N, C-alpha and C positions, 0 to 999 in steps of 0.2 A: 691523754684519753686512755681509759682502761681497755684491756683486750675485750672484756665482756660488752662494754658499751659500743666499741667499734663493731663487734660482731652483730649486735642488734641493729645498728645503723645499716650494715651491709645487708642484713636480712630484709630490712624495710625497703631499701633500694631495689633489691631483687624482687620483692613482692610487687612493688609498683611497676617494674618492667614487665613482670609476668602478666599483671592486670592489663597493661597497655597491649601486650602481644596477644592476649586472649581476645581483647576487644577487636583488634585488627583482624585476627584470624576469624572471629565471628562474622565480621563484615564480609571477608572474602568467602567464608563458607556460605554466607547468604546467597552469593552469586555462583560459586563453583562447587561447594560441597553439597548443599541441599539442591542445587540446580537453579541457575539463573532462568531456566525455562519456566519457572513457576512464579515469576515476578511480573506484576502489572505496572505499566507506566501509565499514570492517570493525569490528564489535563483537566483543570477545573476552572470555574468562572472567575476565580481570583488570580488568574494568570500563573498559577503554580503548577509545576511538574512534580509529581510525587511517585515514589516507588512503593508499591503496596505488596506485601507478602501474603501468602496464603494463610498464614497464622494471624492475620489482621494487623501486624506491625507495619508501619509505614515511615518513610523518610522523605522530607521535602528536599528536592534537588535544586530547583531554581524558583524564583518568584516573579520572573519577568517574561514568561512565555506568552506569546501571542495566542489568544483563543479565537482569532478571526477564522471565518470559514475558509477552508482550503490551505490554511497555514498550519497544518498539522505536523507534529514531530515525525521523524523517520528513524527507524532503528538500524544499526549497523549489523553486518553479517557476523561479526565476532561476538556479539552479545555484550560488549563492554562499553559501547559508545552509542550516543543518540545525537542526531542533528535536530535542532529546533530553531524557531524564529522568535526573536525578541523585539520589543518595541519600546522606545524611549523618546525623549524630546529631540534627540539628534538623528532620528531615523529608525529604520527597520533593519535588523541584522540577522544573519545566519550564523549559528554557533555550533560547535562540536563540544559535547560534554562527555567526559570519562565518568561512567557510572560508579566505578570503584574508587578512584582517587579524588573525584570531584573537580579535576582540572578542566577549565573552560577555555576554549580557543575561538576567537571571533574570526570567521572566514570571509564574510562579505557584509558590507553595510551600505545602505543607500536611502536617502530621503525621497529621491525622485523615481527610482526604479526598484520598489520594494519586492523582496523575494516571496515565492509561494511554491507549493508542490515540490517536495524534496524526495530524492531517491539516491541511495548509495549504490555504487558499482559493486558487483559480486565479490571483488577482491578487497573491498573496503578502502581503496586508495583514493577514490574520487566521489564527489557528490554532484549530481546534476540537479538543476532547479530552474524554475521559470521566474520571470519578473514581470510586473505590470509596468510597462514603459510610460514615461511621462508624455511621450509623443503619441501614445496610443498603441494598442496591440500588446503582444507578448515578446519577451526576449528569452532565449534559451542559453543557459550558462552551464559551465563545468568548473569546479574548484577542487584543488587537492584537499583531501580530508585532513592532512597534517598542517595545512596553512602555509606551505612552502612558497606559494606564489599566489597572486591575485586571481580572482575568477576570470574566466575567458568567456566572452559573449560569442557564441558560435552561430547564431541565427536569430532572425526576428520574423514575426508573422502578424498580420492584421487579423487573422482568424485564430483558431485554437491550435495548441501544440501538445502532442503526446509523444512519449518516447519509451524505449526499452533498451536496457544494457544487454550486450551479448554475454554468454556464460563466463568468459574469461575477463570481462571488464575493460576491454580496450576499444570497444566500438559501440556507438549509440545508433539505434534505429529510430528515425524521426518520422512522425506522421504530422504533417502540417496541413491545416485546413480540412476540408472534407466533412465539416460538421454541419454545413448548410447546403441547400440546393443551388445557391447562387455562386458558389466558388468551388472549383475543383480542388481535390486534395493531391498532395505530393508525398511520396515516400523517398527518404534520403538516408544515407549512411554518413556518420561522422566518425572518422578515425582519430583517436587521440594524437595530438601533435600536428594535425593538419590545420590549414587556415580556414576551411569552410566545408560544409557537408557536400556530399556527392549525390546528386539526384539520380534515382534508379527507376522509379515508377511514377506515372502521372495519371493512373486510373483508380486511385483509392476512392472509396465511397463513404457512406455514412456509418462510421464506427469511431471508436475512441483509441484505445491503446493497442498497439501492435505487439507481436511476440516473436521470439526466436525458437528454433528447434533446440533440443537439448544438446546437440553436438555443435551448434553454432554455424552450420552450413546452409541452413534454410531459414526463411522468414514466413510469418503468417500475417496476413492482412485481409481486409475486405475490399474487393474490387467492385467497380461500378461500370457497366457498359456506358458508352457515350450517350449523353442525354441531349435531346433537342431543347432549345431555349425559346420561350421560358419553360423551365422544367416543372413538372407536376409530381406530387408525391406518389400518384398511381403508377408513375413510370420507373420508380426506384426498384432496382434489382441488386440486392446485397449478396455478393458471392464470396464466401470464405475461401481463401486461396493460400496454397503453399507454393513458394517460389524459391529458386536458388538465390544466394546472396547477391548475385549480379542482376537479379530480376528475371532470369531466364527460366524456362521449363515450368510454367505455371501448371498447377493441378487444382481443379475445383473440388473442394471438400464438402461444401453445403451451400444452399441457396435459399434466400428469403425474398418474397415479393412485397413491394410497398412497405419496407420495414428497415429500421436501423438495426444493426447487429452488434451485440456485445459479446466478446469471447475472452477466454483466458486459458493458457496451457497448464496442464498438470505439472507439479513441481519436479517430477522425476521421469517423465515419459512424454512422448509426443501425442498426447491425448488432449483434445480441445473440448471444453464445455462452452456452450453459448445459449443465449436467449435473444429474443427480438422485441422490438417496439414497433407495432404496426401504426404507421402514420395516418392511415385512412380510417382508423377506428379509435377516435379519442376517448380516453377514460374520463372519470369524474373530475380529474385535474386538467383535462384538455390537452394532455401530452401524448396521447396514443395509448394503445392497448398492448401490454406485455404478453409475451407468449410463454410456453412451457420451457423447461430446462432440458437441453439435449446435449449429447456428447457425440464426437466424431473422431475417428482415427486420423491423426495428423499426417500419416503417410498415404492416405487416400486408398487404403486397402480394404476398408470396411465402411458400411453405410452409417447413417445417423440413427441414434437410439434416443428415445425420449425417456428420461430418468425421473422427472417429476411426474405427478399425476397430470394427465392430459389436459384437464380443465384448470390447472393452476396457472396463475399469472406471476411469473418470476421476475422480480425487480432487481435482484442482485444475487450473486453466489460466490462462495469462497472455498477453495480447495483445502483439504486437510494436508498436513505436511507430508504424509506418506502417499498422497494421491489416491487413496482408497475410498474416500468419502467426500461429498459435497454438502456444505451447509448453504441453504438458500433461503431467501426472504420473499414471501408473498406479501402483497400490499392491499389494504382496504382503506376506503375513504369514508368517514362519517358524513352522512347526508346533511345533517344540520350544521355541524361545525366546520366541515371540510378538513378536519384533522386526519392525518395519515397514521395508520397503525400497521406495523409489520408483524409477521408471524414467522418464527424460525422453524425450519424443517431440515433434517439431515438424511441424505440417502446414502446407503452403503452400496457401492458399485459392484461388490462381489456377489451380492444376492438380490439387489434391487429393493431391499426393505427401506421404508421411509418412516422416520420418527417425527412426529409433530411435537414441538417443544413448548414454545411460549409466545404469546402475543403481547405487544408493548407499543407505547407511544414513544418514538425516538427523541433523543435530544436533538437540538438544531445541528450540532456538530456531526452527530452520527448520520442524520438525514443528508447533510451535505456530502459526507463521504460516500454514501450509497449511490449518489448520482454519478460518481466517478469511480465506482468500486473496482473496475478492471485496472485502472491506473494506480489506485492506492494499494492494490494487492502487491505492488512492487515496492511500496514504502514501508509497510508494516503488516502485521498479521493479527487477525482476530482469534485464530487458533493458537493455543499454546504449542510450542515446538514438539512436545511429545504427543500431541494430538488428543489429549485427554480432556481438555477444557476449551470452552468457547466463550468469548466475552462480547457483550453488547452494552450500549449506553442508552439508557432510557431517560425520560424527562426528569426522573427523580434519582438518578445516580447510575453507577457502573455496576453491572451484574456479571456473574460467572455461572456457566452451565457445566456441570460435571457430565461428561459423555458416558461414564460408566453406569450411573444410575438415573441420569436425567434430572438430578436435583439442581436447584437454582438458589443462589445466595447473592445478596447485595454486598459487593466488595468494597465500595468506596463512594463518597461524594465525588461528582465530576461530570464532565460533558463528553469525554471520550477516553476510552481505555484501550490499550494495545499491549501485546506481550513483548517482553524483552527475553531474547533467547539466542543461543549459539547454533545457527544452522550450518556453520562451517568452522574450521579451525581458526582460532584467533590470528589476526594479521600481526606478524612480528614487527617490532619497531615503532608501534603506535602507542602513545601515552597520553 
């Protein structure tokens, strides 16, 4: 072989290697150079999960994702992984997907007790989830995100189950029951490595997801004074309460009469937003009448402030990543078709200004998520991590609102969109 021919072959090999490296670098830049915060994870009717960039480019990740209601994906804190639920002839499975490498790890599978509602621990090491038990009710599980051992069943309930991880990711706060007047609720703590939860409070009322203080020393829940039996909706008193981790030293923060309360803590401070559902005043859907959006200091040092318009009925709300804004949804029901329409509003807590954005008919998946918005706020975000964009899913696709100018564009076909982003430093050792 001549020296010239060998040289040209070497140049060809080097060119091929450079092309591969550039392609790989481009993929990594898609996540880390341009910012993974600007990628949408989209679930569609064809059971595909797709990653959609702001430039319109997209990549199919998997084609076996369940699009059942309440079996939505959950994004990891490191921005590199997503947990999702798949379904095939042998059952329903919980999987972890590496968004960069494409590596897929099955963490749990069951034909009899299929999983639903996923949430990562803040340190990214564990995933908590519920299951529909074959015998009835719900199971509460935890599984290591690296698949190092099987999922642990930590509790069961004949009623509803909600939970919240503490800030360091080693303890779950559980809210069992309390969703109906016929069964009292329980608050419990589950410490990783223990055999069962430790019950701490037995007076929880009609609410869904609990919360921790930012330093992990206190809990927030809704208490209910003892009811006489049979209980009537007019006797309900929802008291938003702060207590120490052991359940002592309760402080009343806010109160609502004859109403269910939904609340959520700001991402970076002990400021709570909440709305109510008045059980004595049913709306057009017969589910009660929503109240306005209010905020209250989680330390009990300041009173309640109404931040939406006083006559607005707020069905759901979502904190911006910096805790300075709240995006909230008001709801209307068409009198002839009984179809629900939502309208987006965003309030700036620094000055109280409210922006009215867009009205839309939601996808079924989006409407299902809204019913449990306080719980799903712990699984994924409708806000981009930089707080500049907001996504929603309409009956005709997934849309993105630019918070800078209020412009709206259709981003993709799909039934649910959520942002992939790094809210914390990547967890080392996960692949």
